[in-house]
N, C-alpha and C positions, 0 to 999 in steps of 0.2 A: 419149365417155363407154362404158364398158363395160356389159355386159347384166347390169344388178345392179338390185334392188330397194332404194331407199333408206328404206323403212319396215323390211321382213322380213330384209334382205338375203340374198335368195334369188340363186342363180345357175345357170347352165346345169350339166346333170347329164350324165355319160358313159354310153353305152350300146352296145348294139348293135341293127342291123335282122337280124333273123333271117327267112330265107327259108323256102318250104316245105321246100325241101332241107337245112335246117338250117345254110345258109352264113351265117357272120357276119360283118357289116360295121361297123365302127365310126361313130357317130354322136352328135348332141349333142341334146338335149332341152333346149330353151330355155324361158325364163320367159316368162310372158306379161304381157309390159311394155306398159304405157299410159303416154303422158305427160299428164299431167291438173294443171290449176289448182284450187287449195283456197284456200278464205278464210279467214283465221287472224284472227280477233275477237278476240284479246288483242292483236295488233300492230296490227290494222285494216289488213291490208294481204290481196295474193294471192300466193302461192306457186307455182312449178311444180316439179312432183315426178314422178321416173320410178318407177311404182309397179308392182306385179303385182297381178294380181286379188284375191289373198288380202290384200294391203297396203292395198287399198280397201275390203275388208271389214274390215280392223282398224281403220281411220280411222272408218267408220262405227260400230264398237263402241264405241270409247274416247273417240273425239273427237279433232281434229287435234292439240290442244296436248297431250295425253298420248303420244299415238302418236309427236309429233315429239321431246319429252322422253326417251322410251325409248328410240328410234333414237339420238339424241346421244350418251346414254350407252354405248351400245354401237359408238360412232364412225362411224356409218354415214351421217350428215351433217355 
């Protein structure tokens, strides 16, 4: 599976390593992904998600059901 958050849709960004001499080398800024289990009380089951740190905060704020509905509308799950 690719490095993408299933809740927020975040992916890796491209950028440069810049040395003191201003030499630029391409690099990736990867997402802070975590494999995490969440309990979904509406379905009475556990689900495994690959979520970023911001995705975990979103689930804590909105609740797992609202976050999953929003992600499904945007085609992430």
